[in-house]
C-alpha positions in Angstrom: -5.4 21.9 8.5 -6.6 18.5 9.8 -9.4 16.5 8.5 -10.7 14.0 6.0 -10.5 14.3 2.2 -9.3 12.8 -1.0 -5.6 13.6 -1.8 -4.1 13.4 -5.3 -1.1 11.4 -4.1 -2.5 8.8 -1.8 -5.2 7.5 -4.2 -8.1 7.2 -1.8 -9.8 8.7 1.2 -7.6 9.9 4.0 -7.3 11.7 7.4 -4.4 14.1 7.9 -3.3 15.3 11.3 -0.6 18.0 11.2 1.0 20.7 13.3 3.7 23.1 12.3 4.6 23.6 16.0 3.0 21.8 18.9 4.0 23.1 22.4 3.1 21.0 25.4 -0.2 20.0 23.6 -2.8 17.8 25.2 -5.7 16.9 23.0 -8.0 14.0 21.9 -9.5 14.4 18.4 -11.5 11.8 16.4 -12.1 11.9 12.7 -14.2 9.7 10.5 -13.5 8.4 6.9 -15.5 6.1 4.6 -13.3 3.3 3.4 -14.4 0.8 0.7 -11.3 -1.4 1.3 -10.3 -3.5 4.3 -7.1 -1.7 5.5 -5.2 1.5 5.6 -1.7 2.8 5.8 -0.4 5.0 8.7 2.4 7.4 7.7 4.1 9.7 10.2 6.9 12.2 9.9 8.3 15.2 11.8 11.4 17.4 11.8 11.9 17.6 15.7 10.2 15.9 18.6 11.2 17.3 22.0 8.7 15.8 24.4 5.4 13.9 24.9 3.5 11.3 23.1 1.0 10.9 20.2 -1.3 7.8 20.3 -3.0 6.9 17.0 -5.9 4.5 17.2 -7.9 3.3 14.1 -11.2 1.4 14.3 -13.1 -0.2 11.6 -16.8 0.1 10.8 -17.6 -2.7 13.4 -15.7 -0.7 16.0 -12.8 -3.1 16.2 -9.4 -1.7 16.8 -7.2 -2.3 13.7 -4.3 -0.1 14.7 -3.1 1.3 18.1 0.4 2.9 18.3 2.0 5.5 20.5 4.7 7.7 19.0 7.4 9.5 21.0 10.8 11.2 20.5 12.6 7.8 20.3 10.8 6.7 17.1 12.7 6.5 13.9 11.0 8.5 11.2 9.6 8.6 8.6 7.2 5.9 9.8 4.9 3.9 7.6 2.9 0.8 8.7 -0.3 -0.9 7.5 -3.3 -1.4 9.8 -4.8 -4.8 10.4 -7.7 -5.8 8.2 -11.1 -4.6 9.1 -14.7 -4.2 7.9 -15.3 -1.6 5.2 -17.5 1.4 5.9 -17.0 4.3 8.3 -13.7 4.1 10.1 -12.6 6.3 13.1 -9.1 7.7 13.5 -8.3 9.1 17.0 -5.3 11.2 17.8 -4.4 11.5 21.5 -1.5 13.9 22.3 -0.1 14.1 25.7 2.4 16.9 26.6 3.3 16.9 22.9 6.1 19.2 21.8 7.1 18.6 18.2 7.8 20.5 14.9 6.4 19.8 11.4 4.5 16.8 12.7 2.3 15.1 10.0 0.3 11.8 10.4 -1.7 10.6 7.4 -4.0 7.6 7.6 -5.1 6.6 4.1 -6.4 3.9 1.8 -3.8 2.6 -0.6 
């Protein structure tokens, strides 16, 4: 499952994008989450990454980009990084996969 929600362990609203097995996947998906704070954390982990890239872009309520990062097989994982500060409200999180082949891939964008 992918989508927004309120997890028990992250403490606030979040967007989760995960795939047990992605094979040569090309997709662009955008999700929206209401944030009362001014920043989020981006966590990513996977068991195997064979090919392709995954770009994660986060924009604040004003539409300003507060995070833009492209993951690939060369990345050390698990990955955790805060976004820049932004305006509270409805934030967008876009996942853009290009030729992505990976196993047990999980990216969570959440309010601390």
